[in-house]
N, C-alpha and C positions, 0 to 999 in steps of 0.2 A: 504494499500500499504505500509506503514512504517513498519508493522508487518512482512512483507516479505523482509525487508531490501532494499526496493526501494523508499526511501523517496527522498525529493528534495535536491539537492546538490548545492553547490555554483554556478556552471554553470547555472542551472535552474534559480536561483535567479538573476543572472546577466542579463540573456536573458529577463526575465520578466521586470526587472527595465528598461532596454533600450527600450523595446517594449512599455511599458506604456508611458515612457517619449517621445518617438517618436509620440505617439498618443495624446500628450498633457494632459495625465492623471497623473499629477504631484503627487497629493496626493497618489494615488494608488501605484505609483512607490516607493514613501517614505515609505508606508506601507511595501511593500516587502523588502526595505533595512532594516527597523527596525526589521522584522521577521527574517531575515538573521543574523543580529546581536544578537538577542535574542538566536539564536540557537548556538552562539559561533563562527560563521564563520567570519574571518577577511576579510574585503572588500579590493580589490586591491586599489593601490593609485588613479588610474584613476576614480574608482568608487567613492571615496570620493570627488574628484573634481566635479563630475557630481551631487552628492547630494548637495554639496555646491550651485552650480548653480541652482538646483531645489528649494532649500530654498530661494534663492534671488528672483527667479521668482514668487514663491508663495506669498512672502512677497509684492512684487510690485503689484501683482494682488489684494491682499486684500487691499492695500492702494488706488488703483483706484477705488474699490468698496465703500471704506469708504468716498472718496470724491465727 
């Protein structure tokens, strides 16, 4: 697909991040965010806020499993 110039754009990544987050798949959403950043795409400020929130929730869930 990318050979034809039809690769994923920032909108695609944003949709996937929000979709995965909405389904509770925080790690998957963070993977998409990281992939977007690796491709040099600059996230919108609200996406940074969402990622910050996801990291907090992930940390809390790991702490609950540890106790």
